[in-house]
C-alpha positions as CSV (number, residue, x, y, z in Angstrom):
1,M,7.2,-19.3,-24.0
2,R,7.0,-20.1,-20.3
3,A,10.1,-22.2,-20.1
4,A,12.5,-19.6,-21.6
5,C,14.9,-17.8,-19.3
6,Y,17.7,-15.2,-19.5
7,S,21.4,-15.8,-18.9
8,P,22.9,-14.8,-15.5
9,A,23.7,-11.5,-17.2
10,L,20.2,-10.4,-16.2
11,F,21.4,-10.4,-12.6
12,R,24.3,-8.2,-13.5
13,D,22.0,-5.9,-15.5
14,I,19.6,-5.4,-12.6
15,L,22.6,-4.7,-10.3
16,A,24.0,-2.2,-12.8
17,F,20.8,-0.3,-13.7
18,Q,19.1,-0.5,-10.3
19,P,15.6,0.0,-11.8
20,D,13.0,1.8,-9.7
21,I,10.3,0.3,-12.0
22,L,10.4,-3.1,-13.6
23,H,8.0,-3.5,-16.5
24,L,7.8,-7.2,-17.1
25,F,6.7,-7.6,-20.7
26,E,6.7,-11.3,-20.3
27,E,3.9,-13.6,-19.2
28,C,3.7,-13.6,-15.5
29,S,3.5,-17.4,-15.5
30,G,6.9,-17.8,-17.2
31,L,10.5,-18.4,-16.0
32,I,11.6,-15.0,-17.2
33,A,9.2,-13.1,-14.9
34,F,10.1,-15.4,-12.0
35,Q,13.8,-15.1,-12.7
36,T,13.6,-11.3,-13.0
37,L,11.8,-10.9,-9.7
38,L,14.0,-13.4,-7.9
39,F,17.1,-11.6,-9.0
40,N,15.6,-8.3,-8.1
41,R,14.8,-9.5,-4.6
42,M,18.2,-11.2,-4.1
43,L,19.8,-7.8,-4.9
44,G,17.6,-6.1,-2.3
45,R,15.9,-3.9,-4.8
46,N,12.5,-2.4,-3.9
47,S,11.5,-1.8,-7.6
48,K,7.8,-1.3,-8.4
49,V,6.7,-4.1,-10.6
50,L,4.3,-3.8,-13.5
51,L,3.2,-7.2,-14.9
52,Y,2.0,-7.9,-18.4
53,S,-0.4,-10.7,-19.4
54,A,-2.0,-11.9,-22.7
55,E,-3.2,-15.2,-21.2
56,N,-6.8,-15.5,-22.4
57,L,-7.3,-19.2,-21.9
58,P,-8.5,-20.5,-18.5
59,H,-6.6,-23.4,-16.9
60,N,-3.9,-23.2,-19.6
61,M,-0.8,-24.0,-17.5
62,H,1.1,-26.7,-15.8
63,P,0.9,-26.5,-11.9
64,V,4.7,-25.7,-11.8
65,F,4.1,-22.5,-13.9
66,R,1.1,-21.7,-11.8
67,L,3.4,-21.6,-8.7
68,L,5.8,-19.3,-10.5
69,M,2.9,-17.1,-11.5
70,R,1.7,-16.8,-7.9
71,Y,5.2,-15.8,-6.8
72,V,5.3,-13.1,-9.5
73,M,1.8,-11.9,-8.8
74,H,2.4,-11.6,-5.1
75,R,5.5,-9.4,-5.7
76,S,3.9,-7.1,-8.3
77,D,2.2,-3.8,-7.9
78,A,-0.1,-3.7,-10.9
79,A,-0.8,-5.5,-14.2
80,L,-1.3,-4.4,-17.8
81,V,-3.4,-6.8,-19.9
82,C,-3.8,-6.7,-23.6
83,S,-7.6,-7.2,-23.7
84,H,-10.8,-7.2,-21.7
85,G,-10.8,-11.0,-22.1
86,V,-7.5,-11.4,-20.2
87,K,-8.5,-9.4,-17.1
88,P,-11.0,-12.1,-15.7
89,I,-8.4,-14.9,-16.4
90,L,-5.8,-13.1,-14.3
91,Q,-8.4,-12.4,-11.6
92,A,-9.5,-16.1,-11.6
93,E,-5.8,-17.0,-11.0
94,G,-6.0,-15.0,-7.8
95,Y,-4.6,-11.6,-8.9
96,T,-6.2,-9.0,-6.6
97,K,-4.2,-5.9,-7.4
98,R,-5.0,-3.2,-10.0
99,I,-5.4,-4.4,-13.6
100,Q,-5.4,-2.0,-16.5
101,V,-6.5,-3.0,-20.0
102,F,-3.9,-1.7,-22.4
103,P,-4.6,-2.9,-25.9
104,L,-1.8,-3.8,-28.2
105,G,-1.3,-1.1,-30.9
106,I,-0.8,-1.3,-34.6
107,D,1.7,0.7,-36.6
108,T,-0.6,1.8,-39.5
109,S,2.5,2.9,-41.5
110,K,3.5,-0.8,-41.7
111,F,0.2,-2.5,-41.6
112,Y,-2.5,-1.2,-43.9
113,K,-5.3,-2.4,-46.1
114,F,-4.2,-3.2,-49.7
115,P,-5.7,-5.1,-52.7
116,V,-5.0,-8.8,-52.2
117,D,-5.8,-10.1,-55.7
118,I,-2.1,-10.5,-56.7
119,L,-1.2,-12.2,-53.4
120,K,-4.2,-14.6,-53.8
121,T,-3.1,-15.4,-57.3
122,Q,0.5,-16.1,-56.2
123,L,-0.7,-18.4,-53.4
124,K,-3.3,-20.1,-55.8
125,L,-6.2,-19.0,-53.6
126,D,-8.3,-17.4,-56.4
127,G,-12.0,-17.9,-55.7
128,K,-11.4,-19.4,-52.3
129,F,-12.6,-18.1,-48.9
130,V,-9.4,-17.3,-46.9
131,I,-9.0,-16.8,-43.2
132,G,-5.8,-15.4,-41.9
133,Y,-4.4,-16.5,-38.5
134,V,-1.6,-14.9,-36.5
135,G,-0.5,-16.7,-33.3
136,R,1.0,-19.8,-31.9
137,L,-0.1,-23.1,-33.4
138,L,-1.7,-24.7,-30.4
139,E,-4.7,-27.1,-30.5
140,I,-6.2,-25.3,-27.5
141,K,-6.5,-22.1,-29.6
142,G,-8.6,-23.9,-32.1
143,V,-6.2,-23.6,-35.0
144,F,-6.9,-27.1,-36.2
145,L,-10.3,-25.7,-37.3
146,S,-8.6,-23.6,-40.0
147,L,-7.1,-26.8,-41.5
148,I,-10.5,-28.1,-42.4
149,H,-11.5,-27.7,-46.1
150,I,-14.7,-25.7,-46.4
151,S,-16.5,-28.0,-48.9
152,E,-15.7,-31.1,-46.8
153,P,-15.9,-30.0,-43.1
154,T,-14.9,-33.4,-41.6
155,R,-11.8,-33.9,-43.8
156,P,-8.6,-32.1,-42.9
157,Y,-6.0,-31.3,-45.6
């Protein structure tokens, strides 16, 4: 969430830990990234900054957040992105430094293939085609398409 931010305790934590490297595992267009780098700069730290981005939708931000992102991008040293689709979006936003694709991993001890018949029965989905979705419910992501009944494509539930 771009508008989220940490308490002033973040300032104290940066002062106490004096990180040599800051790995910002927050979208570079959000307040948390901006706040972290602002505090780091106010404290005179010369930490190396590694950004993270999963932004895969072009033109998906308010101009205020674009300004924050430019501040963060200018003060970073490199970026990790979660897919090959994210890299060109970050570059289109003006990021010129090194970008490394670093896919998100899956813990196969917690997530694994299993028979879904019992689950389908519990959810009353027997005999129906089911599509799973994991993500934020935003219209721009096309989630509304999954609410359309298969046999009546123009009529939502």
